[in-house]
Phi, psi and omega in degrees: 000125181283173185299319181297319180292322178298316181297324181287320182284326183233078183299146182293147178285131179273124180265318178235132180228123175250132180226123174062034185290132174232129176229135177211154175240102186064236179271355182273109179273119181267313178232144179216120178053050184269131176240142176199138173240142174241129188262154182301133175071008177266159167253112180258125175265131178252117183235165178171164180291166177301132180085004181282347176096031180295311181293325176298319179293321177298316178296328177292318178300325180274358182061025170283341173225118178282128182289156177287343178203156176095179183232148173238120178242132178237120181054040175084000182253124174288115188298328181294327183257006185295139174283170179299319180295319178295320179297316180298320179294316182295318181298331177282345184263356176232151174234152185228132172242108178276170181303139179062016176088330180051045180280154174286118188293334183271000181247149174288171177302314179302315181292326176297316180293325181284343185306309179293331178293321178293323184287323189247359181224173175242032181296153178289158178300321180298314181294322178295322177296320180293320178295316180299317179297320180294318180291323177299316177295321184300323183267007174084020176269150177288154182304326183291346177295340183303324186263004180272153175265158181309323181293344181265003184256150171286170180301316180296322179292324177296320177300315182292323177294319177297323177293320178300319177294321179297334182266007186305323183263014185052058185290160174268342187231133184231128177250129182235130179248106180050059187294335181255005179299133178085358179267149174288165184305319180292320179294321179294319179296319179296322179293319177301314180297320178298315182297316178300316180297318180293319179300314183289323182285317186262354182068038184285152165253130189233133169244121188234116171277126182202155169253356191280106181298323178299316180294320178302315179292323188283323192236341191275131174280322177220160178229137175250129183258119178265115181204149179054038171076007177210177175284106187285323182202152171225152177159182174285169178299319180299321179291318183290329179294344177265358179282130186282354183302127187306316182297319179295318178297316179296323184291310186266333183250005173287179183305317182290318179297318179295323180297318179294316179299316180295322179295316180295321179297327180283338183254351181080013182297330183295341181297337184265006179241158175270095180245000000 
């Protein structure tokens, strides 16, 4: 059975489902009748022009902003109708990395990772320290980073510390907002490799808002394009490069997009993606 036949016979499990989403600020309509599905174990890249509402959509998925219309379902649960018990279960199943890590400046890395554990569990201090140490190791930080404050970390270390906190509950679902923004090329590449390794090891489902063409090529199984107030197109990079929509063509087939594609062809990176 070829891949196309397998997909038809065994459809992918939907982890996040958005239907008919509408978001507006006063008279400014940001999203209108927006639909999107995120499938189990995929890394989905969410892209769009400045002001298209990528971060607003991410906040909607997390129910940090309730939409004016439509439904958000996570792991089969409609968030608007979720019971308190369902909410507690879902919050343990997702992790979030905001831009620049969004760490508490007055807490050490270890204490930042322990923060959600303190809020939602009654674990002992010893066990929380052990969990924090394990997460610090998992994201590739040295053990001594545990006692450092965010101001003492480099940009790349802050991203990894924020990721360690997002992984505190061993979530099945991970939301990332511009995870490689502000990193140098080597740091961004290292973060991409870390993300791929964690996805494969932990079986994560990832939704990643990004402008980083290198990251899109390196880690994303599918990409969703936010344009004209809804998800205009979804697909692999190869599929999207054939889409005639002008913004998509400029994004992937413009000079920067062609440079990334040529670089990947020269390094063989495309072999690790489903294109």
